[in-house]
C-alpha positions as CSV (number, residue, x, y, z in Angstrom):
1,M,41.2,-14.1,243.2
2,K,43.1,-11.0,244.3
3,L,41.4,-7.9,245.9
4,Q,42.9,-4.6,246.8
5,Y,42.7,-3.2,250.3
6,N,44.4,-0.5,252.4
7,G,47.4,-2.1,254.2
8,V,47.0,-1.8,258.0
9,I,50.8,-1.9,258.6
10,M,52.0,0.8,256.2
11,R,48.6,2.3,255.2
12,R,49.4,1.5,251.6
13,R,47.7,-0.5,248.9
14,Y,48.4,-4.2,249.0
15,T,47.3,-7.5,247.6
16,F,45.2,-9.9,249.7
17,E,45.6,-13.5,248.9
18,T,43.7,-16.5,250.5
19,N,45.4,-17.6,253.7
20,S,47.7,-14.6,253.8
21,S,47.7,-11.7,256.3
22,F,46.8,-8.1,255.6
23,S,50.1,-6.4,254.7
24,C,51.7,-4.2,252.0
25,E,54.0,-5.9,249.5
26,G,57.1,-4.3,251.1
27,C,56.3,-5.7,254.5
28,K,55.4,-9.1,253.1
29,G,58.8,-9.3,251.4
30,F,60.5,-8.2,254.5
31,F,58.8,-10.8,256.6
32,K,59.5,-13.6,254.2
33,R,63.2,-12.7,254.1
34,T,63.3,-12.6,257.9
35,V,61.8,-16.0,258.2
36,R,63.6,-17.7,255.4
37,K,67.0,-16.4,256.5
38,D,66.1,-16.8,260.2
39,L,67.3,-13.3,260.9
40,S,67.2,-11.7,264.4
41,Y,67.1,-8.0,265.1
42,A,67.8,-5.7,268.0
43,C,66.0,-2.4,268.8
44,R,68.2,0.7,269.5
45,E,65.4,2.4,271.4
46,E,62.8,0.9,273.8
47,K,61.1,-1.6,271.5
48,S,58.3,0.8,270.7
49,C,59.4,2.5,267.5
50,I,56.8,4.0,265.2
51,I,56.5,1.9,262.1
52,D,54.8,3.6,259.2
53,K,55.6,4.1,255.5
54,R,58.2,6.8,256.1
55,Q,60.0,5.2,259.0
56,R,59.5,1.5,258.3
57,N,63.2,0.9,257.7
58,R,64.4,2.7,260.8
59,C,64.0,-0.3,263.2
60,Q,63.9,-3.9,261.8
61,Y,63.0,-5.3,265.2
62,C,59.9,-3.2,265.7
63,R,58.9,-3.7,262.1
64,Y,59.1,-7.5,262.5
65,Q,57.1,-7.3,265.7
66,K,54.4,-5.3,264.1
67,C,54.2,-7.8,261.2
68,L,53.6,-10.5,263.9
69,A,51.1,-8.3,265.7
70,M,49.1,-7.8,262.5
71,G,48.8,-11.6,262.0
72,M,51.6,-12.5,259.7
73,K,52.7,-16.1,260.5
74,R,56.1,-17.7,260.3
75,E,54.4,-21.1,259.6
76,A,52.7,-19.7,256.5
77,V,56.0,-18.7,255.0
78,Q,57.6,-22.1,255.8
79,E,54.6,-23.9,254.3
80,E,54.7,-21.8,251.2
81,R,58.4,-22.6,250.8
82,Q,57.6,-26.3,251.1
83,R,54.9,-26.1,248.5
84,T,57.3,-24.4,246.0
85,K,60.1,-27.1,246.2
86,E,58.7,-28.8,243.1
87,R,59.5,-25.6,241.2
88,D,63.1,-25.3,242.4
89,Q,64.6,-26.2,239.1
90,S,62.6,-23.7,237.1
91,E,63.5,-21.1,239.7
92,V,67.2,-21.8,239.3
93,E,66.8,-21.3,235.5
94,S,64.9,-18.1,236.1
95,T,67.5,-16.8,238.5
96,S,70.2,-17.4,236.0
97,S,68.3,-15.3,233.5
98,L,67.7,-12.7,236.2
99,H,71.5,-12.4,236.9
100,A,72.1,-12.0,233.2
101,D,69.6,-9.1,233.1
102,M,71.3,-7.5,236.2
103,P,75.0,-8.1,235.5
104,I,76.8,-7.5,238.7
105,D,80.1,-6.8,236.9
106,R,78.5,-3.6,235.5
107,I,77.6,-2.5,239.0
108,L,81.3,-3.0,240.0
109,E,82.3,-1.1,236.9
110,A,80.1,1.8,237.9
111,E,81.8,1.9,241.3
112,K,85.3,1.9,239.8
113,R,84.4,4.5,237.3
114,V,83.5,7.2,239.8
115,E,86.6,6.2,241.9
116,C,88.7,7.6,239.1
117,K,86.8,10.9,238.9
118,M,88.0,12.3,242.2
119,E,87.8,15.9,240.9
120,H,84.1,15.8,241.2
121,L,82.2,16.6,244.4
122,G,79.3,14.6,245.9
123,N,76.4,14.8,243.5
124,Y,78.6,15.0,240.4
125,E,80.1,11.6,241.4
126,L,76.6,10.3,242.2
127,V,75.0,11.1,238.8
128,T,77.9,9.7,236.9
129,W,77.6,6.5,238.9
130,A,73.8,6.2,238.5
131,K,74.0,6.6,234.7
132,H,76.1,3.4,234.6
133,I,73.9,1.2,236.8
134,P,72.1,-1.3,234.6
135,H,68.7,-0.1,233.4
136,F,68.7,3.2,235.3
137,T,68.8,5.4,232.2
138,S,66.0,3.3,230.6
139,L,63.6,4.8,233.2
140,P,61.8,8.0,232.4
141,L,63.9,11.1,233.2
142,V,61.4,12.3,235.7
143,D,61.8,9.0,237.6
144,Q,65.6,9.2,237.4
145,V,65.4,12.6,239.1
146,L,63.0,11.5,241.7
147,L,65.1,8.4,242.6
148,L,68.3,10.4,243.0
149,K,66.6,13.2,244.8
150,A,65.1,10.8,247.3
151,G,68.3,8.8,247.8
152,W,71.3,11.1,247.2
153,N,72.1,11.5,250.9
154,E,72.0,7.7,251.6
155,L,74.0,7.0,248.5
156,L,76.7,9.5,249.5
157,I,76.8,8.2,253.1
158,A,77.4,4.6,251.9
159,A,80.1,5.8,249.4
160,F,82.1,7.9,251.8
161,S,81.7,5.3,254.6
162,Y,83.3,2.6,252.4
163,R,85.9,5.1,251.2
164,S,86.9,5.7,254.9
165,I,87.6,2.1,255.9
166,E,91.4,2.6,255.7
167,V,91.5,5.8,257.8
168,K,91.0,6.4,261.5
169,D,88.4,8.7,263.1
170,S,87.9,10.4,259.7
171,I,85.8,10.2,256.6
172,V,87.1,10.6,253.0
173,L,85.1,12.7,250.6
174,A,84.9,12.1,246.9
175,T,87.6,14.7,246.2
176,G,90.0,12.8,248.4
177,T,89.7,15.3,251.2
178,T,89.9,13.8,254.7
179,V,87.6,15.2,257.3
180,H,88.7,14.4,260.9
181,R,86.4,14.2,264.0
182,N,87.8,17.6,265.2
183,S,86.4,19.3,262.0
184,A,83.1,17.6,262.5
185,Q,82.9,18.8,266.1
186,Q,83.6,22.3,265.0
187,A,80.9,22.1,262.4
188,G,78.4,20.9,265.0
189,V,77.8,17.4,263.5
190,I,79.9,15.2,265.8
191,T,77.0,13.0,266.9
192,I,76.2,12.0,263.3
193,F,79.8,11.8,262.4
194,D,80.4,9.2,265.2
195,R,77.4,7.2,264.1
196,V,78.9,7.0,260.6
197,L,82.1,5.7,262.1
198,S,80.6,3.2,264.5
199,E,77.6,1.9,262.5
200,L,79.0,1.9,259.0
201,V,82.7,2.4,258.6
202,S,83.7,0.0,261.4
203,K,81.1,-2.6,260.3
204,M,82.2,-2.5,256.7
205,R,85.9,-2.8,257.9
206,E,85.1,-5.8,260.1
207,M,83.2,-7.8,257.4
208,K,85.8,-6.8,254.8
209,M,83.0,-5.5,252.5
210,D,84.1,-5.4,248.9
211,R,83.3,-2.9,246.2
212,T,80.8,-5.1,244.4
213,E,78.8,-5.5,247.6
214,L,78.9,-1.8,248.2
215,G,77.7,-1.2,244.6
216,C,74.8,-3.6,245.2
217,L,73.7,-1.9,248.4
218,R,73.8,1.5,246.8
219,S,71.8,0.1,243.8
220,I,69.2,-1.2,246.3
221,I,69.0,2.3,247.8
222,L,68.7,3.9,244.3
223,F,65.9,1.7,243.1
224,N,63.4,2.6,245.8
225,P,59.8,1.8,244.6
226,D,58.3,3.8,247.6
227,V,59.5,7.2,246.2
228,R,56.4,9.4,245.7
229,G,55.5,10.4,242.2
230,L,57.2,7.6,240.3
231,K,55.7,6.7,236.9
232,S,57.4,3.3,236.8
233,T,56.9,2.0,240.3
234,H,56.5,-1.6,239.1
235,E,59.7,-1.6,237.0
236,V,61.7,0.0,239.9
237,N,60.6,-2.7,242.2
238,L,61.6,-5.4,239.8
239,L,65.0,-3.9,239.4
240,R,65.5,-3.8,243.2
241,E,64.4,-7.5,243.4
242,K,66.9,-8.4,240.7
243,I,69.7,-6.7,242.7
244,Y,68.7,-8.5,245.9
245,A,68.9,-11.8,244.0
246,A,72.2,-11.0,242.3
247,L,73.8,-9.9,245.6
248,E,72.6,-13.0,247.4
249,E,74.1,-15.2,244.6
250,Y,77.3,-13.2,244.6
251,T,77.8,-13.6,248.4
252,R,77.0,-17.3,248.2
253,V,79.6,-17.9,245.5
254,S,82.3,-15.5,246.7
255,W,82.0,-16.1,250.5
256,P,81.0,-19.8,250.8
257,D,82.3,-19.9,254.4
258,D,80.1,-17.0,255.5
259,P,76.5,-18.1,254.9
260,G,75.0,-15.2,256.8
261,R,76.9,-12.6,254.8
262,F,73.9,-11.5,252.6
263,A,71.8,-10.8,255.7
264,K,74.6,-8.9,257.4
265,L,74.9,-6.7,254.3
266,L,71.2,-5.9,254.3
267,L,71.4,-5.0,258.0
268,R,73.6,-2.0,257.0
269,L,70.6,-0.4,255.1
270,P,68.6,0.6,258.2
271,S,71.6,2.4,259.7
272,I,72.2,4.2,256.4
273,R,68.6,5.2,256.3
274,S,68.5,6.4,259.9
275,I,71.8,8.3,259.6
276,G,70.6,9.8,256.3
277,L,67.5,11.3,257.9
278,K,69.6,12.8,260.6
279,C,72.0,14.2,258.1
280,L,69.3,16.1,256.3
281,E,67.8,17.3,259.7
282,H,71.2,18.8,260.7
283,L,72.3,19.9,257.2
284,F,75.3,17.6,257.6
285,F,76.3,17.5,253.9
286,F,75.9,21.3,253.4
287,K,78.2,21.9,256.4
288,L,80.8,19.4,255.2
289,L,80.5,19.5,251.5
290,G,79.5,23.1,250.9
291,E,76.8,22.2,248.4
292,E,74.2,25.0,248.2
293,R,72.7,24.5,244.8
294,A,69.1,23.2,244.5
295,V,69.4,19.4,244.4
296,E,66.5,18.8,242.0
297,D,67.6,21.3,239.3
298,F,71.2,20.1,239.5
299,L,70.2,16.4,239.1
300,K,67.9,17.1,236.1
301,E,70.7,19.1,234.4
302,M,73.3,16.4,235.0
303,L,71.0,13.5,233.9
304,E,70.1,15.2,230.7
305,S,73.8,15.7,229.8
306,P,75.5,13.0,227.6
307,S,76.9,10.0,229.5
308,D,80.6,9.6,229.8
309,P,82.1,6.9,227.5
């Protein structure tokens, strides 16, 4: 029997099951991935970060510690994994079906498509890209707008960080324009600029992140079930889970000598989230990109227009 309570970690609705702790579904999934992948985290601050629904992705270390403090147990996850071993074969078959439903080659195609449209600035590139991510346009238009409105800054950060791997002390915009540190300093955004270079560009360069992995990370950002006002929260959550599974399988097959690669890729997401919040706070994009039009109106207009062939 399942009952609904208010989650004490995120103050959200969650499912209570016998022998499980009180947690929202998002934190339960985070905790399981941490235990199963044996991940370790570090806090950038003083190990006392506020963990709530809005800031839960800002510090993985403090989020994990709060999960433990609220009674979530590593042993329970390990026991659950042991009990499900008998279902491994059916899970493999289910995963194969899942990958067919979230074809990773179409995600790569979406990334390559926008790469060829360098005449478009920021959000033009973004809407074109989103329209070609599997299942995005099958969502209600209002949800498409909400998802892009909530994630556009993080999506652009991930894109121009990857695009900047080959240059030094600069970021490359969608138009091909290169913005150097000196320009960022003059615009008053040097602190954020340097975080992009050190936490994203350099890390992507070091691990030799490929375009498929970038596309999957951006798709995970796009399909955010926590966005307020969504009509199809359940469907969005399922799509995100499918991308997690597809990315994990892709890294396992493509990088067999790097078993921790999937986890390392996911660890870029908190940095993207944190930098994204700072970018909005300091009007980073408006100063570098010159976008002044209302984001919501623009996104709705672009999404309603016919898709490119």
